[in-house]
C-alpha positions as CSV (number, residue, x, y, z in Angstrom):
1,X,157.6,54.0,135.6
2,X,154.9,56.4,136.8
3,X,154.6,59.7,135.3
4,X,152.5,62.8,136.0
5,X,150.1,64.6,133.7
6,X,147.8,67.6,134.0
7,X,144.1,67.1,133.6
8,X,141.0,69.3,134.3
9,X,138.0,68.3,136.3
10,X,134.6,69.9,136.5
11,X,133.9,70.8,140.1
12,X,130.1,70.2,139.6
13,X,129.8,66.9,137.9
14,X,133.4,65.5,137.9
15,X,133.8,65.5,134.1
16,X,137.5,65.0,133.1
17,X,139.1,66.8,130.2
18,X,142.7,67.1,128.9
19,X,142.3,70.9,128.4
20,X,140.6,73.7,130.1
21,X,137.1,74.7,128.8
22,X,134.9,77.6,129.7
23,X,131.7,75.5,129.7
24,X,131.5,71.9,130.9
25,X,130.1,69.7,128.1
26,X,128.5,67.3,130.6
27,X,126.6,69.6,133.0
28,X,126.7,72.8,130.9
29,X,128.0,74.9,133.9
30,X,130.4,77.8,133.2
31,X,133.9,78.2,134.8
32,X,133.9,75.0,136.8
33,X,137.1,73.3,135.5
34,X,140.0,73.1,138.0
35,X,143.5,72.0,137.1
36,X,144.9,68.9,138.9
37,X,148.0,66.7,138.5
38,X,147.4,62.9,138.4
39,X,149.9,60.1,138.3
40,X,149.8,57.5,135.5
41,X,150.9,54.0,136.3
42,X,151.5,51.3,133.7
43,X,150.2,47.9,134.6
44,X,151.7,44.9,132.8
45,X,150.5,41.4,132.3
46,X,147.0,39.9,131.7
47,X,144.4,40.6,134.3
48,X,142.9,37.5,136.0
49,X,139.2,37.1,136.1
50,X,137.4,37.0,139.4
51,X,135.0,34.1,139.8
52,X,134.1,34.4,143.5
53,X,130.7,36.0,142.9
54,X,127.9,34.9,140.6
55,X,124.5,36.3,139.6
56,X,121.5,35.2,141.8
57,X,117.9,34.9,140.9
58,X,115.8,37.6,142.6
59,X,113.4,35.0,144.0
60,X,116.3,33.5,145.9
61,X,117.2,36.8,147.6
62,X,116.0,36.8,151.3
63,X,115.1,40.1,153.0
64,X,115.8,40.3,156.7
65,X,113.9,42.7,159.0
66,X,115.4,46.1,158.6
67,X,117.2,47.1,161.7
68,X,117.6,50.9,162.4
69,X,119.7,52.5,165.1
70,X,117.8,55.2,166.9
71,X,119.9,58.3,167.4
72,X,118.0,59.6,170.5
73,X,117.1,62.7,168.5
74,X,113.5,62.5,167.3
75,X,113.9,65.2,164.6
76,X,116.9,63.5,163.1
77,X,115.2,60.1,163.1
78,X,112.2,61.6,161.4
79,X,114.4,63.0,158.5
80,X,116.3,59.7,158.2
81,X,113.1,57.7,158.0
82,X,113.2,56.1,161.5
83,X,116.8,55.9,162.4
84,X,120.3,55.0,161.1
85,X,120.5,52.1,158.7
86,X,123.5,49.8,159.3
87,X,126.0,49.9,156.5
88,X,124.7,53.2,155.1
89,X,126.8,56.2,154.0
90,X,125.3,59.6,154.7
91,X,126.4,63.1,153.8
92,X,125.7,66.1,156.0
93,X,126.2,69.5,154.4
94,X,125.6,73.1,155.4
95,X,127.1,76.6,155.9
96,X,130.1,77.0,158.3
97,X,129.0,77.2,161.9
98,X,125.5,76.1,161.2
99,X,125.8,73.1,163.6
100,X,126.8,70.0,161.5
101,X,129.6,68.9,163.9
102,X,127.5,69.7,166.9
103,X,124.6,67.6,165.7
104,X,126.8,64.6,164.9
105,X,128.6,64.9,168.2
106,X,125.3,64.7,170.0
107,X,124.4,61.6,168.0
108,X,127.7,60.1,169.1
109,X,127.0,60.9,172.7
110,X,123.5,59.3,172.6
111,X,124.8,56.1,170.9
112,X,127.8,55.8,173.2
113,X,125.6,56.1,176.2
114,X,123.5,53.3,174.8
115,X,126.6,51.1,174.8
116,X,127.2,51.3,171.1
117,X,130.8,51.7,169.9
118,X,131.3,55.0,168.1
119,X,134.4,56.4,166.3
120,X,134.6,60.2,165.6
121,X,137.3,61.0,163.1
122,X,138.3,64.7,162.7
123,X,140.7,66.3,160.3
124,X,140.0,69.8,161.4
125,X,140.3,69.7,165.2
126,X,142.6,68.2,167.7
127,X,141.4,65.9,170.4
128,X,141.5,68.7,173.0
129,X,139.3,70.9,170.9
130,X,136.8,68.1,170.4
131,X,136.8,67.5,174.1
132,X,136.1,71.1,174.9
133,X,133.1,71.1,172.5
134,X,131.9,67.8,174.0
135,X,131.9,69.1,177.5
136,X,129.2,71.7,176.6
137,X,126.9,68.9,175.3
138,X,127.2,66.5,178.3
139,X,129.1,63.4,179.6
140,X,130.4,60.7,177.2
141,X,130.8,57.0,177.9
142,X,133.9,55.0,177.2
143,X,132.4,53.6,173.9
144,X,133.1,57.0,172.3
145,X,136.5,56.9,170.5
146,X,138.4,59.9,169.0
147,X,140.8,59.8,166.1
148,X,142.4,62.9,164.5
149,X,143.9,62.0,161.1
150,X,143.6,63.0,157.5
151,X,145.4,60.1,155.8
152,X,142.8,57.7,154.1
153,X,144.9,54.6,154.8
154,X,145.3,55.4,158.5
155,X,141.6,56.1,158.8
156,X,140.6,52.9,157.0
157,X,142.9,50.9,159.3
158,X,141.5,52.5,162.4
159,X,137.9,51.7,161.4
160,X,138.7,48.1,160.5
161,X,140.7,47.7,163.8
162,X,138.1,49.2,166.2
163,X,135.0,47.9,164.2
164,X,132.5,50.6,165.4
165,X,128.8,50.5,164.8
166,X,128.8,54.2,163.9
167,X,131.6,56.4,162.5
168,X,131.8,60.1,161.6
169,X,134.2,61.7,159.1
170,X,134.6,65.4,159.8
171,X,135.2,66.6,157.1
172,X,135.5,64.8,153.7
173,X,137.4,67.8,152.2
174,X,140.3,67.4,154.7
175,X,140.9,63.7,153.9
176,X,143.4,62.6,151.3
177,X,144.8,59.5,149.7
178,X,148.5,59.1,149.1
179,X,147.8,57.3,145.8
180,X,146.8,60.6,144.3
181,X,149.1,63.5,143.9
182,X,146.4,66.2,144.0
183,X,145.7,68.3,147.1
184,X,143.2,67.4,149.8
185,X,139.7,68.7,148.9
186,X,140.2,68.5,145.2
187,X,137.7,66.7,142.9
188,X,139.7,63.5,142.6
189,X,140.6,63.3,146.3
190,X,137.0,63.8,147.4
191,X,135.8,61.2,145.0
192,X,138.4,58.7,146.0
193,X,137.9,59.1,149.7
194,X,134.1,58.9,149.4
195,X,134.5,55.7,147.4
196,X,136.8,54.2,150.0
197,X,134.4,55.1,152.8
198,X,131.5,53.5,150.8
199,X,133.4,50.3,150.5
200,X,134.2,50.2,154.2
201,X,130.6,50.9,155.2
202,X,129.1,48.3,152.9
203,X,131.6,45.5,153.5
204,X,131.7,45.9,157.3
205,X,128.1,46.9,158.0
206,X,129.2,50.2,159.6
207,X,127.0,53.3,159.4
208,X,129.2,56.2,158.3
209,X,128.3,59.9,158.4
210,X,130.6,62.3,156.5
211,X,130.5,66.1,156.8
212,X,130.8,68.1,153.6
213,X,131.7,71.8,153.1
214,X,129.4,73.8,150.9
215,X,130.1,76.4,148.2
216,X,128.7,79.9,148.1
217,X,125.8,78.6,146.0
218,X,124.8,76.4,149.0
219,X,125.7,73.0,147.5
220,X,128.3,70.5,148.8
221,X,131.8,71.3,147.5
222,X,133.3,68.8,145.2
223,X,131.9,66.8,142.3
224,X,128.2,66.3,142.0
225,X,128.9,62.5,141.8
226,X,129.6,62.8,145.6
227,X,125.9,63.1,146.3
228,X,125.1,60.2,143.9
229,X,127.5,57.9,145.7
230,X,126.1,58.2,149.2
231,X,122.8,56.8,150.5
232,X,121.5,59.9,152.2
233,X,122.1,63.6,151.7
234,X,121.1,66.0,154.5
235,X,121.3,69.8,154.4
236,X,121.4,72.1,157.4
237,X,119.5,75.4,156.5
238,X,119.2,78.6,158.4
239,X,121.1,81.8,159.2
240,X,124.0,81.6,161.6
241,X,122.6,84.6,163.5
242,X,119.1,83.0,163.8
243,X,118.3,80.5,166.6
244,X,116.4,78.0,164.5
245,X,118.0,75.4,162.1
246,X,116.2,73.3,159.5
247,X,117.5,69.8,158.7
248,X,116.2,68.7,155.3
249,X,116.7,65.4,153.5
250,X,117.6,66.0,149.8
251,X,118.2,62.3,149.1
252,X,117.3,59.2,151.1
253,X,117.4,55.7,149.8
254,X,115.7,54.4,153.1
255,X,113.0,57.0,153.6
256,X,111.1,60.0,152.4
257,X,112.9,63.2,151.2
258,X,110.0,65.4,152.2
259,X,110.5,65.3,155.9
260,X,112.3,68.1,157.8
261,X,113.7,68.5,161.3
262,X,113.6,71.7,163.3
263,X,116.3,72.6,165.9
264,X,117.1,75.5,168.1
265,X,120.8,76.4,168.8
266,X,121.4,76.8,172.5
267,X,124.4,76.9,174.8
268,X,124.4,73.2,175.3
269,X,124.0,72.3,171.6
270,X,121.0,71.7,169.3
271,X,117.6,71.3,171.0
272,X,114.7,69.7,169.2
273,X,111.7,71.9,168.4
274,X,108.8,69.4,168.8
275,X,106.1,71.9,167.8
276,X,107.5,74.2,165.1
277,X,104.2,75.8,164.3
278,X,103.7,77.2,167.8
279,X,107.4,78.3,167.8
280,X,107.2,80.0,164.4
281,X,104.1,82.0,165.3
282,X,105.4,83.4,168.6
283,X,105.5,87.2,168.5
284,X,103.1,87.4,165.5
285,X,101.6,90.8,165.2
286,X,97.8,90.9,165.5
287,X,95.4,93.0,163.5
288,X,98.2,94.1,161.1
289,X,97.7,94.4,157.4
290,X,99.9,92.3,155.2
291,X,100.2,89.5,157.8
292,X,98.7,86.1,157.2
293,X,99.2,82.6,158.5
294,X,99.6,79.7,156.0
295,X,100.0,76.0,156.4
296,X,102.6,74.1,154.5
297,X,103.1,70.3,154.5
298,X,106.7,69.2,154.9
299,X,106.5,65.4,154.4
300,X,103.9,64.2,156.9
301,X,104.2,67.3,159.1
302,X,101.9,70.3,158.7
303,X,103.7,73.6,159.6
304,X,102.0,76.9,160.3
305,X,104.1,79.9,159.5
306,X,103.5,83.6,159.0
307,X,103.9,85.4,155.6
308,X,104.4,89.1,155.8
309,X,104.0,91.5,152.8
310,X,104.7,95.2,152.5
311,X,103.4,97.0,149.4
312,X,104.2,100.8,149.1
313,X,104.3,103.3,146.3
314,X,107.7,103.5,144.7
315,X,109.7,106.7,144.1
316,X,111.8,105.0,141.3
317,X,111.0,104.3,137.7
318,X,111.4,100.5,138.2
319,X,109.7,99.2,141.4
320,X,111.6,96.8,143.7
321,X,110.5,93.2,144.3
322,X,112.1,91.3,147.2
323,X,111.3,87.8,148.5
324,X,112.9,86.2,151.5
325,X,112.3,82.5,152.2
326,X,110.0,82.2,149.1
327,X,110.9,81.8,145.4
328,X,111.4,85.2,143.9
329,X,110.0,84.2,140.5
330,X,106.9,82.7,142.1
331,X,106.1,86.0,143.9
332,X,106.4,87.9,140.6
333,X,104.1,85.4,138.9
334,X,101.5,85.8,141.7
335,X,101.7,89.5,141.5
336,X,101.1,89.3,137.7
337,X,98.0,87.3,138.4
338,X,96.7,90.0,140.8
339,X,97.2,92.7,138.2
340,X,95.7,90.7,135.3
341,X,92.8,88.8,137.0
342,X,91.9,91.1,139.8
343,X,92.9,94.6,138.6
344,X,95.3,95.6,141.4
345,X,97.6,98.3,140.1
346,X,100.9,97.0,141.5
347,X,103.1,98.3,138.7
348,X,103.8,101.5,140.6
349,X,104.5,99.8,144.0
350,X,107.5,98.3,145.7
351,X,106.7,94.8,147.1
352,X,108.5,93.0,149.9
353,X,107.4,89.5,150.9
354,X,109.0,87.7,153.9
355,X,108.6,84.3,155.5
356,X,109.0,84.8,159.2
357,X,111.2,82.5,161.2
358,X,114.1,82.1,158.7
359,X,112.5,79.1,157.0
360,X,112.4,78.4,153.2
361,X,109.2,77.0,151.7
362,X,108.5,76.1,148.1
363,X,105.2,74.2,148.3
364,X,102.5,75.6,146.0
365,X,99.9,75.5,148.8
366,X,101.2,78.8,150.2
367,X,100.3,80.6,146.9
368,X,96.9,81.8,148.2
369,X,98.6,83.1,151.4
370,X,101.0,85.1,149.4
371,X,98.2,86.5,147.3
372,X,96.1,87.6,150.3
373,X,99.1,89.0,152.2
374,X,100.0,91.3,149.2
375,X,96.4,92.3,148.7
376,X,96.0,93.0,152.4
377,X,99.0,95.3,152.5
378,X,97.9,97.0,149.3
379,X,94.4,97.7,150.6
380,X,95.7,98.3,154.1
381,X,93.1,96.0,155.6
382,X,94.0,93.4,158.2
383,X,92.9,89.8,157.9
384,X,91.3,88.3,161.0
385,X,94.0,87.0,163.3
386,X,92.3,83.6,163.8
387,X,92.4,82.8,160.1
388,X,94.5,80.1,158.4
389,X,95.0,80.1,154.6
390,X,96.2,77.5,152.1
391,X,95.7,76.8,148.4
392,X,97.5,76.7,145.0
393,X,96.9,79.6,142.6
394,X,97.0,79.1,138.8
395,X,97.7,81.6,136.1
396,X,94.0,82.0,135.2
397,X,93.4,83.0,138.8
398,X,91.8,79.7,139.9
399,X,92.4,78.3,143.3
400,X,93.3,74.6,143.1
401,X,93.1,71.9,145.7
402,X,96.1,70.7,147.6
403,X,96.9,67.4,149.4
404,X,96.7,66.9,153.1
405,X,93.8,69.2,153.7
406,X,92.5,67.3,156.8
407,X,96.0,67.3,158.4
408,X,96.4,71.0,157.9
409,X,93.0,71.7,159.5
410,X,93.7,69.5,162.5
411,X,97.0,71.4,163.1
412,X,95.4,74.8,162.8
413,X,92.5,73.8,165.1
414,X,95.1,72.5,167.7
415,X,96.7,76.0,167.8
416,X,93.3,77.8,168.3
417,X,92.5,79.0,164.8
418,X,88.7,79.5,164.1
419,X,88.5,80.1,160.3
420,X,90.1,78.5,157.3
421,X,90.2,79.9,153.8
422,X,90.9,77.0,151.5
423,X,90.1,75.7,147.9
424,X,86.5,74.8,147.4
425,X,87.6,71.4,146.1
426,X,89.3,70.7,149.4
427,X,86.1,71.6,151.3
428,X,84.2,68.9,149.4
429,X,86.9,66.4,150.4
430,X,87.0,67.1,154.1
431,X,85.4,64.2,156.1
432,X,86.5,65.0,159.6
433,X,84.4,66.9,162.2
434,X,85.8,70.3,163.0
435,X,84.7,73.4,164.9
436,X,86.5,75.6,162.4
437,X,84.6,77.7,159.9
438,X,85.7,76.4,156.5
439,X,85.4,79.1,153.7
440,X,85.9,77.6,150.3
441,X,87.0,79.7,147.3
442,X,87.2,78.8,143.7
443,X,89.2,81.8,142.4
444,X,91.4,84.7,143.5
445,X,88.5,87.2,143.3
446,X,86.4,85.3,145.8
447,X,89.4,85.1,148.2
448,X,90.1,88.9,148.0
449,X,86.4,89.6,148.8
450,X,87.1,88.1,152.3
451,X,89.7,90.8,153.2
């Protein structure tokens, strides 16, 4: 006879415990244990061994040509590595209202219009509500099927019955399995539903995309094992009030995780931004101190973006430090380099550093741009508007070479920049012909002499 017992799961890693603990012994996170009731069933009799499958020599395994399904959205195909892989399981996360469902609905429309059978399963909206959203995007073909259900068995049956090429689960936190007594969205339910969708995708060669809610920390709600189970993890970034959205690949078994896709939210859905550098630099103030343009490589794509810095005397005993779109600790580190290696007295000044456009960058190549933006604002001297800057800065004050120097210079020249301040080591590696004036620097002191 089945009986219930109470167990505790870690919401971060899924670790199971018979009692509540303040710190998870597996992932070392605090206050992450949630209480759930599970049903124990006693299974009698000996378990028969399965002999249908046997090990195979790796030399006997044949590799067929990898077939990808183009989504009709170039920015999404770039992040996925060229398109959707059949039989793959992908997770799309992001803040509420960021555009996850809109993007996947646009993918469904493009695939359906290309005569591919698509199944959109929603546990949050009715068919009428989905239809209202779909009418804003455009017309849909008959290959687009809708199914509103939250029961895992019914969803699995619908997928096996219709046999679509592409299926969407919106969202994974609303689905539940009757075999578990816990509520929908709990750790055990999310793990069980994801495992079931993985089996359906692999056994039937169906590409499945699942939508996941995120916590206040910005990670997908549920156990961390959820991200380990799927093939691809995509995150939507950006502020709801801002027009631009960034789609970033955190995990991808079929492509690079460094690529990003840039979208703009419009009345008729998400629109691709084919030239994000030009878009991000629109409205840039000219001849203003504290404003510099840097070049960051996101995968194979160079992106030019403006860094703004404001340094002003503080009226408080402890000066303020604020960083938006850039790692706060990295800004503090670079300011310490300016004080120690250059002699700028920043201890009595408030410093605010902002990455224009609502993006988030963490590449070390923007270090030199941050340094020069802070020094420009401190000295109240503007950097020439046709100047592009990139380079990594070390704790000793040296400027180190970065990868992709030629690609960065080509992108800057395409947008009309005339001068580039870059590491001297990169100047020695440049082999392309360019009309830009390349100014190589070896340390921070040489760079600040150019302001």
